[in-house]
KOLMIMAR-372838 format. One record per residue: chain; residue in three letters; x, y, z of N, C-alpha, C in turn; residue number from 1. Coordinates in nm, 3 decimals. Each point is the difference from the previous one (the first is absolute). Last residue first. Layout:
BEGIN
(site "A", "ALA", (X, Y, Z), (X, Y, Z), (X, Y, Z), NUM),
...
% end
This chain:
BEGIN
(site "A", "PHE", (2.843, 1.777, 1.192), (0.119, 0.004, 0.073), (0.030, 0.125, 0.095), 162),
(site "A", "LEU", (-0.319, -0.067, -0.339), (-0.048, -0.068, 0.114), (0.127, -0.048, 0.091), 161),
(site "A", "GLU", (0.024, 0.241, -0.414), (-0.061, 0.095, 0.080), (-0.039, -0.070, 0.126), 160),
(site "A", "GLN", (0.186, -0.207, -0.381), (0.108, 0.051, 0.070), (-0.079, 0.071, 0.122), 159),
(site "A", "VAL", (-0.274, -0.202, -0.328), (0.064, -0.094, 0.123), (0.097, 0.056, 0.086), 158),
(site "A", "TYR", (-0.189, 0.236, -0.352), (-0.088, -0.030, 0.093), (0.031, -0.082, 0.100), 157),
(site "A", "GLY", (0.255, 0.065, -0.386), (0.005, 0.124, 0.115), (-0.095, 0.003, 0.100), 156),
(site "A", "ASP", (0.048, -0.375, -0.304), (0.112, 0.020, 0.072), (-0.012, 0.124, 0.073), 155),
(site "A", "LEU", (-0.322, -0.023, -0.305), (-0.011, -0.133, 0.095), (0.102, 0.009, 0.096), 154),
(site "A", "THR", (0.025, 0.280, -0.367), (-0.082, 0.053, 0.062), (-0.022, -0.105, 0.139), 153),
(site "A", "GLU", (0.270, -0.142, -0.347), (0.071, 0.131, 0.069), (-0.083, 0.042, 0.103), 152),
(site "A", "GLU", (-0.188, -0.376, -0.279), (0.112, -0.041, 0.100), (0.054, 0.110, 0.087), 151),
(site "A", "ASP", (-0.505, 0.064, -0.195), (0.136, -0.048, -0.055), (0.102, -0.013, 0.095), 150),
(site "A", "ILE", (-0.525, -0.097, 0.067), (0.104, 0.078, 0.039), (0.123, -0.030, -0.059), 149),
(site "A", "TYR", (-0.580, -0.062, -0.078), (0.143, -0.038, -0.019), (0.088, 0.099, 0.041), 148),
(site "A", "GLY", (-0.468, 0.001, 0.254), (0.056, -0.014, -0.138), (0.133, -0.019, -0.021), 147),
(site "A", "VAL", (-0.236, 0.215, 0.407), (-0.041, -0.072, -0.069), (0.026, 0.002, -0.150), 146),
(site "A", "VAL", (0.202, 0.084, 0.524), (0.006, 0.034, -0.132), (-0.086, -0.114, -0.076), 145),
(site "A", "ARG", (0.120, 0.216, 0.521), (-0.085, -0.087, -0.087), (0.020, 0.050, -0.135), 144),
(site "A", "ARG", (0.247, 0.119, 0.500), (-0.013, 0.002, -0.133), (-0.082, -0.110, -0.057), 143),
(site "A", "VAL", (0.145, 0.046, 0.457), (0.026, 0.106, -0.018), (-0.027, 0.047, -0.166), 142),
(site "A", "VAL", (-0.128, -0.359, 0.432), (-0.003, 0.027, -0.145), (0.009, 0.119, -0.033), 141),
(site "A", "GLU", (0.217, -0.235, 0.453), (-0.090, 0.078, -0.029), (-0.015, 0.018, -0.181), 140),
(site "A", "GLY", (0.290, -0.247, 0.339), (-0.122, -0.061, -0.015), (-0.124, 0.101, -0.061), 139),
(site "A", "HIS", (0.484, 0.083, 0.108), (-0.092, 0.012, 0.121), (-0.147, -0.051, -0.021), 138),
(site "A", "ARG", (0.378, 0.017, -0.330), (0.023, -0.097, 0.111), (-0.087, 0.018, 0.129), 137),
(site "A", "ASN", (-0.229, 0.113, -0.479), (0.118, 0.041, 0.049), (0.041, -0.106, 0.128), 136),
(site "A", "ILE", (-0.279, -0.054, -0.485), (-0.049, -0.004, 0.152), (0.172, 0.028, 0.078), 135),
(site "A", "PHE", (-0.306, 0.010, -0.504), (0.110, 0.031, 0.073), (0.006, 0.002, 0.118), 134),
(site "A", "PHE", (-0.314, -0.227, -0.436), (0.003, 0.073, 0.139), (0.143, 0.023, 0.056), 133),
(site "A", "THR", (-0.286, -0.078, -0.528), (0.096, -0.040, 0.120), (0.017, 0.110, 0.117), 132),
(site "A", "THR", (-0.299, -0.241, -0.445), (-0.017, 0.094, 0.090), (0.113, -0.037, 0.108), 131),
(site "A", "PRO", (-0.113, -0.107, -0.534), (0.043, -0.039, 0.099), (-0.034, 0.116, 0.102), 130),
(site "A", "ILE", (-0.352, -0.084, -0.157), (0.120, -0.072, 0.029), (0.102, 0.041, -0.132), 129),
(site "A", "SER", (-0.535, 0.162, 0.288), (0.101, -0.020, -0.125), (0.129, -0.045, 0.041), 128),
(site "A", "ARG", (-0.331, 0.043, 0.327), (-0.083, -0.006, -0.135), (0.068, -0.041, -0.106), 127),
(site "A", "VAL", (0.037, -0.013, 0.542), (0.079, -0.016, -0.098), (-0.072, -0.019, -0.133), 126),
(site "A", "PRO", (-0.170, 0.235, 0.467), (-0.016, -0.114, -0.078), (0.111, 0.010, -0.131), 125),
(site "A", "GLY", (0.178, -0.029, 0.395), (-0.077, 0.071, -0.152), (-0.114, 0.063, 0.066), 124),
(site "A", "TYR", (0.311, -0.282, 0.251), (0.069, 0.080, -0.063), (-0.073, 0.076, -0.125), 123),
(site "A", "LEU", (-0.206, -0.297, 0.281), (0.084, 0.056, 0.093), (0.082, 0.112, -0.064), 122),
(site "A", "ASP", (-0.266, -0.317, -0.254), (-0.087, 0.110, 0.062), (0.078, 0.096, 0.100), 121),
(site "A", "LEU", (0.227, -0.357, -0.202), (-0.052, 0.083, -0.112), (-0.091, 0.112, 0.079), 120),
(site "A", "VAL", (0.122, -0.365, 0.253), (0.122, 0.096, -0.043), (-0.036, 0.095, -0.076), 119),
(site "A", "ARG", (-0.320, -0.320, 0.089), (0.019, 0.096, 0.117), (0.114, 0.085, -0.031), 118),
(site "A", "GLU", (-0.113, -0.326, -0.319), (-0.101, 0.111, -0.003), (0.052, 0.091, 0.123), 117),
(site "A", "ASP", (0.406, -0.242, -0.188), (-0.137, -0.072, 0.037), (-0.096, 0.138, -0.005), 116),
(site "A", "ALA", (0.514, -0.129, -0.254), (-0.083, 0.114, 0.076), (-0.149, -0.082, 0.038), 115),
(site "A", "MET", (0.473, -0.251, -0.072), (-0.129, 0.016, -0.048), (-0.082, 0.091, 0.072), 114),
(site "A", "ALA", (0.563, -0.012, -0.069), (-0.104, -0.066, 0.076), (-0.145, 0.021, -0.072), 113),
(site "A", "ILE", (0.590, 0.054, -0.002), (-0.132, -0.009, -0.076), (-0.109, -0.106, 0.080), 112),
(site "A", "ARG", (0.555, 0.261, 0.060), (-0.118, -0.070, 0.031), (-0.139, 0.019, -0.074), 111),
(site "A", "PHE", (0.465, 0.034, -0.251), (-0.032, 0.078, 0.134), (-0.141, -0.078, 0.034), 110),
(site "A", "SER", (0.266, -0.092, -0.395), (0.036, -0.071, 0.129), (-0.039, 0.076, 0.141), 109),
(site "A", "VAL", (-0.086, -0.100, -0.602), (-0.013, 0.087, 0.102), (0.040, -0.055, 0.136), 108),
(site "A", "GLY", (-0.011, -0.112, -0.497), (0.129, 0.005, 0.096), (-0.013, 0.071, 0.108), 107),
(site "A", "MET", (-0.306, -0.144, -0.376), (0.026, 0.130, 0.012), (0.117, 0.032, 0.106), 106),
(site "A", "LYS", (-0.197, -0.436, -0.020), (0.026, 0.043, -0.157), (0.055, 0.133, -0.006), 105),
(site "A", "GLN", (-0.172, -0.133, 0.428), (0.125, -0.063, -0.037), (0.059, 0.029, -0.130), 104),
(site "A", "VAL", (-0.436, 0.166, 0.128), (0.130, 0.079, 0.057), (0.138, -0.068, -0.014), 103),
(site "A", "PHE", (-0.379, -0.254, -0.168), (0.005, 0.138, -0.056), (0.118, 0.074, 0.026), 102),
(site "A", "LYS", (-0.143, -0.372, 0.238), (0.067, -0.044, -0.133), (0.022, 0.107, -0.060), 101),
(site "A", "LYS", (-0.235, 0.056, 0.390), (0.129, -0.023, 0.028), (0.084, -0.036, -0.113), 100),
(site "A", "VAL", (-0.457, 0.058, -0.060), (0.063, 0.149, 0.054), (0.182, -0.030, 0.017), 99),
(site "A", "GLU", (-0.294, -0.368, -0.049), (0.009, 0.047, -0.117), (0.060, 0.130, 0.009), 98),
(site "A", "ALA", (-0.080, -0.228, 0.411), (0.097, -0.072, -0.103), (0.008, 0.067, -0.134), 97),
(site "A", "PRO", (-0.340, 0.151, 0.280), (0.142, 0.055, 0.029), (0.109, -0.062, -0.062), 96),
(site "A", "THR", (-0.474, 0.057, -0.250), (0.041, -0.095, 0.127), (0.149, 0.072, 0.050), 95),
(site "A", "ASP", (-0.332, 0.315, -0.298), (0.075, -0.125, -0.005), (0.053, -0.058, 0.133), 94),
(site "A", "GLU", (-0.217, 0.427, -0.053), (-0.093, -0.126, 0.022), (0.069, -0.131, -0.014), 93),
(site "A", "ASP", (0.233, 0.489, 0.116), (-0.038, -0.094, -0.081), (-0.089, -0.085, 0.047), 92),
(site "A", "VAL", (0.257, 0.368, 0.176), (-0.134, -0.007, 0.001), (-0.075, -0.080, -0.087), 91),
(site "A", "SER", (0.496, 0.084, 0.287), (-0.071, -0.053, -0.126), (-0.136, -0.005, 0.017), 90),
(site "A", "LEU", (0.426, 0.262, 0.232), (-0.107, -0.093, 0.058), (-0.084, -0.016, -0.127), 89),
(site "A", "GLY", (0.533, 0.068, 0.132), (-0.091, 0.024, -0.099), (-0.128, -0.090, 0.048), 88),
(site "A", "MET", (0.450, 0.245, 0.244), (-0.096, -0.091, -0.027), (-0.108, 0.029, -0.088), 87),
(site "A", "VAL", (0.506, 0.160, 0.243), (-0.094, 0.004, -0.125), (-0.083, -0.112, 0.021), 86),
(site "A", "VAL", (0.350, 0.257, 0.351), (-0.075, -0.114, -0.001), (-0.096, 0.033, -0.132), 85),
(site "A", "LEU", (0.478, 0.203, 0.208), (-0.096, 0.028, -0.056), (-0.070, -0.150, -0.028), 84),
(site "A", "GLY", (0.438, 0.119, 0.241), (-0.112, -0.060, 0.078), (-0.128, 0.027, -0.100), 83),
(site "A", "GLN", (0.448, 0.097, -0.087), (-0.022, 0.072, 0.081), (-0.140, -0.030, 0.073), 82),
(site "A", "PRO", (0.196, -0.279, -0.331), (0.100, 0.017, 0.096), (-0.045, 0.113, 0.117), 81),
(site "A", "GLU", (-0.272, -0.050, -0.398), (0.004, -0.110, 0.104), (0.103, 0.002, 0.103), 80),
(site "A", "TYR", (-0.057, 0.261, -0.415), (-0.021, 0.063, 0.130), (-0.029, -0.100, 0.107), 79),
(site "A", "ARG", (0.084, -0.115, -0.484), (0.094, 0.130, 0.042), (-0.002, 0.041, 0.147), 78),
(site "A", "LYS", (-0.281, -0.354, -0.178), (0.147, -0.033, 0.013), (0.070, 0.119, 0.047), 77),
(site "A", "GLN", (-0.435, 0.083, -0.067), (0.011, -0.103, 0.115), (0.130, -0.029, -0.021), 76),
(site "A", "VAL", (-0.100, 0.264, -0.337), (0.006, 0.086, 0.132), (0.013, -0.093, 0.119), 75),
(site "A", "THR", (-0.064, -0.194, -0.433), (0.146, 0.060, 0.003), (0.018, 0.073, 0.145), 74),
(site "A", "GLU", (-0.417, -0.224, -0.115), (0.122, -0.105, 0.053), (0.135, 0.086, 0.003), 73),
(site "A", "LEU", (-0.386, 0.247, -0.138), (-0.042, -0.054, 0.125), (0.122, -0.079, 0.043), 72),
(site "A", "HIS", (0.000, 0.112, -0.430), (0.032, 0.118, 0.074), (-0.024, -0.018, 0.155), 71),
(site "A", "PRO", (-0.127, -0.322, -0.322), (0.131, -0.001, -0.029), (0.045, 0.103, 0.121), 70),
(site "A", "MET", (-0.454, -0.014, -0.056), (0.049, -0.126, 0.077), (0.155, 0.020, -0.007), 69),
(site "A", "ALA", (-0.324, 0.274, -0.259), (0.069, 0.036, 0.126), (0.052, -0.080, 0.066), 68),
(site "A", "ALA", (-0.233, -0.108, -0.392), (0.126, 0.079, -0.040), (0.045, 0.047, 0.147), 67),
(site "A", "ARG", (-0.370, -0.263, 0.020), (0.105, -0.081, -0.032), (0.138, 0.080, -0.048), 66),
(site "A", "CYS", (-0.395, 0.227, 0.112), (0.041, -0.067, 0.140), (0.132, -0.086, -0.055), 65),
(site "A", "PRO", (-0.258, 0.221, -0.325), (0.088, 0.110, 0.051), (0.067, -0.081, 0.149), 64),
(site "A", "LYS", (-0.295, -0.266, -0.277), (0.121, 0.030, -0.068), (0.085, 0.119, 0.071), 63),
(site "A", "CYS", (-0.364, -0.404, 0.181), (0.024, 0.161, 0.008), (0.121, 0.022, -0.071), 62),
(site "A", "TRP", (-0.145, -0.436, 0.113), (-0.061, 0.063, -0.110), (0.011, 0.140, -0.034), 61),
(site "A", "THR", (0.138, -0.232, 0.421), (0.073, -0.056, -0.128), (-0.037, 0.034, -0.124), 60),
(site "A", "ALA", (-0.041, 0.303, 0.433), (-0.080, -0.117, -0.037), (0.086, -0.034, -0.140), 59),
(site "A", "TRP", (0.033, 0.328, 0.519), (0.028, -0.032, -0.142), (-0.057, -0.106, -0.076), 58),
(site "A", "PHE", (0.144, 0.354, 0.445), (-0.127, -0.073, -0.036), (0.027, 0.002, -0.151), 57),
(site "A", "ASP", (0.371, 0.107, 0.380), (-0.048, 0.018, -0.160), (-0.113, -0.094, -0.004), 56),
(site "A", "ILE", (0.324, 0.225, 0.411), (-0.104, -0.106, -0.016), (-0.047, 0.028, -0.154), 55),
(site "A", "VAL", (0.441, 0.110, 0.338), (-0.051, 0.053, -0.113), (-0.107, -0.120, -0.038), 54),
(site "A", "VAL", (0.292, 0.202, 0.462), (-0.074, -0.117, -0.085), (-0.055, 0.067, -0.104), 53),
(site "A", "PRO", (0.401, 0.064, 0.440), (-0.083, 0.078, -0.125), (-0.074, -0.118, -0.063), 52),
(site "A", "ARG", (0.124, -0.092, 0.524), (0.061, -0.005, -0.149), (-0.102, 0.077, -0.098), 51),
(site "A", "GLY", (-0.120, -0.074, 0.454), (0.139, 0.081, 0.014), (0.081, -0.023, -0.135), 50),
(site "A", "LYS", (-0.353, -0.386, 0.063), (-0.005, 0.143, 0.078), (0.141, 0.042, 0.022), 49),
(site "A", "PHE", (-0.201, -0.433, -0.238), (0.098, 0.117, -0.053), (0.006, 0.138, 0.052), 48),
(site "A", "ASP", (-0.305, -0.361, 0.082), (0.139, -0.069, 0.026), (0.110, 0.085, -0.078), 47),
(site "A", "ALA", (-0.448, 0.120, 0.030), (0.034, 0.021, 0.106), (0.134, -0.074, 0.003), 46),
(site "A", "LEU", (-0.282, -0.047, -0.381), (0.081, 0.134, -0.001), (0.057, 0.015, 0.143), 45),
(site "A", "LYS", (-0.099, -0.492, -0.179), (-0.052, 0.126, 0.042), (0.069, 0.114, 0.007), 44),
(site "A", "LEU", (-0.077, -0.509, -0.246), (0.065, 0.117, -0.017), (-0.050, 0.104, 0.097), 43),
(site "A", "SER", (0.007, -0.594, -0.062), (-0.060, 0.133, 0.071), (0.089, 0.122, -0.019), 42),
(site "A", "LYS", (-0.003, -0.445, -0.322), (0.042, 0.032, 0.140), (-0.057, 0.140, 0.039), 41),
(site "A", "GLY", (-0.043, -0.261, -0.457), (-0.079, -0.041, 0.133), (0.037, 0.075, 0.125), 40),
(site "A", "GLU", (0.182, 0.072, -0.449), (0.060, -0.120, 0.048), (-0.105, -0.072, 0.119), 39),
(site "A", "VAL", (-0.060, 0.418, -0.204), (-0.024, -0.093, -0.093), (0.066, -0.125, 0.046), 38),
(site "A", "THR", (-0.156, 0.312, 0.394), (0.086, 0.015, -0.113), (-0.032, -0.118, -0.117), 37),
(site "A", "LYS", (-0.333, 0.236, 0.373), (0.072, -0.114, -0.044), (0.090, 0.020, -0.113), 36),
(site "A", "VAL", (-0.183, 0.359, 0.375), (-0.042, -0.067, -0.103), (0.100, -0.106, -0.049), 35),
(site "A", "ALA", (-0.128, 0.422, 0.399), (0.050, -0.132, -0.010), (-0.057, -0.074, -0.143), 34),
(site "A", "PHE", (0.053, 0.509, 0.264), (-0.078, -0.074, -0.083), (0.077, -0.109, 0.009), 33),
(site "A", "ALA", (-0.062, 0.549, 0.182), (0.048, -0.129, 0.019), (-0.075, -0.102, -0.066), 32),
(site "A", "PRO", (0.047, 0.537, -0.136), (-0.078, -0.104, 0.071), (0.076, -0.137, 0.013), 31),
(site "A", "ALA", (0.233, 0.500, 0.018), (-0.029, -0.117, -0.084), (-0.078, -0.109, 0.036), 30),
(site "A", "LYS", (-0.012, 0.547, 0.162), (0.066, -0.155, 0.040), (-0.055, -0.114, -0.105), 29),
(site "A", "VAL", (0.066, 0.539, -0.125), (-0.090, -0.099, 0.064), (0.050, -0.138, 0.006), 28),
(site "A", "PRO", (0.193, 0.553, -0.095), (0.013, -0.162, -0.001), (-0.090, -0.068, 0.071), 27),
(site "A", "GLU", (-0.144, 0.503, -0.148), (0.098, -0.078, 0.081), (-0.012, -0.115, -0.026), 26),
(site "A", "GLU", (-0.199, 0.196, -0.323), (0.081, 0.125, 0.061), (0.096, -0.029, 0.127), 25),
(site "A", "ALA", (-0.049, -0.342, -0.394), (-0.083, 0.033, 0.105), (0.050, 0.123, 0.068), 24),
(site "A", "PHE", (0.065, -0.148, -0.535), (0.052, 0.015, 0.125), (-0.115, 0.012, 0.104), 23),
(site "A", "VAL", (0.102, -0.206, -0.505), (-0.093, 0.053, 0.095), (0.065, -0.004, 0.110), 22),
(site "A", "PRO", (0.115, -0.059, -0.538), (0.044, 0.030, 0.115), (-0.087, 0.068, 0.096), 21),
(site "A", "LEU", (-0.028, -0.249, -0.468), (-0.065, 0.093, 0.041), (0.067, 0.001, 0.140), 20),
(site "A", "ALA", (0.161, -0.181, -0.495), (0.016, -0.026, 0.134), (-0.060, 0.113, 0.054), 19),
(site "A", "ALA", (-0.126, -0.197, -0.474), (0.065, 0.125, 0.057), (0.013, -0.017, 0.142), 18),
(site "A", "TRP", (-0.242, -0.333, -0.212), (0.113, 0.012, -0.074), (0.100, 0.107, 0.039), 17),
(site "A", "ALA", (-0.464, -0.088, 0.132), (0.094, -0.041, 0.085), (0.144, 0.004, -0.066), 16),
(site "A", "LEU", (-0.419, 0.077, -0.233), (0.053, 0.125, 0.074), (0.097, -0.053, 0.083), 15),
(site "A", "VAL", (-0.207, -0.337, -0.202), (0.066, 0.086, -0.088), (0.058, 0.114, 0.051), 14),
(site "A", "LEU", (-0.263, -0.263, 0.266), (0.121, -0.042, -0.001), (0.100, 0.053, -0.118), 13),
(site "A", "LEU", (-0.459, 0.111, 0.096), (0.081, 0.057, 0.106), (0.142, -0.039, -0.026), 12),
(site "A", "PRO", (-0.333, -0.179, -0.298), (0.019, 0.141, -0.023), (0.114, 0.075, 0.121), 11),
(site "A", "LEU", (-0.145, -0.466, 0.055), (0.096, 0.025, -0.106), (0.031, 0.128, -0.026), 10),
(site "A", "SER", (-0.265, -0.262, 0.351), (0.038, 0.157, 0.010), (0.116, 0.028, -0.099), 9),
(site "A", "SER", (-0.181, -0.425, 0.046), (-0.134, 0.076, -0.031), (0.039, 0.149, -0.011), 8),
(site "A", "ARG", (0.308, -0.307, 0.166), (0.002, -0.032, -0.148), (-0.114, 0.100, -0.052), 7),
(site "A", "ILE", (0.032, -0.073, 0.473), (0.128, 0.092, -0.045), (-0.014, 0.016, -0.159), 6),
(site "A", "LEU", (-0.293, -0.293, 0.197), (-0.042, 0.138, 0.039), (0.120, 0.093, -0.039), 5),
(site "A", "SER", (0.055, -0.432, -0.064), (-0.110, 0.022, -0.103), (-0.039, 0.156, 0.047), 4),
(site "A", "ALA", (0.320, -0.222, 0.268), (0.054, 0.037, -0.142), (-0.116, 0.060, -0.074), 3),
(site "A", "ARG", (-0.132, -0.143, 0.435), (0.082, 0.119, -0.006), (0.060, 0.044, -0.138), 2),
(site "A", "MET", (-0.260, -0.417, 0.058), (-0.082, 0.142, 0.002), (0.105, 0.095, 0.000), 1),
% end
């Protein structure tokens, strides 16, 4: 159902090609969540307390999402020594095994999990993908971007988290 809701928002997805940063007047506490990885393990935001986190809502069928995956991989590798955590939360209706196969083919090594309705509600409503959240070391959402983010811009947003 979630993928069909997002697919029915195709006109919004077209607009999502341009990154639209949204700032809170003051940072807000990132909602806590627990989801299942494509390996079936629990992934909790609380496990990364004190670390900057990038959460990207995406889908295998989304071209801008696929284009952004290598950029997310690059920043994960570049800033992992400083504690950065990148996680991709898939909104696909495909099975976790199918999503896992896709990300392996893409060469992605950052954390991949399946978004459920609860996390979509907590961080949304997420109506367009990709939608990316930037969370600082204090656990505050400092930026939300709807749409594709080029590598240079993504790198700059990540640097702001430190």
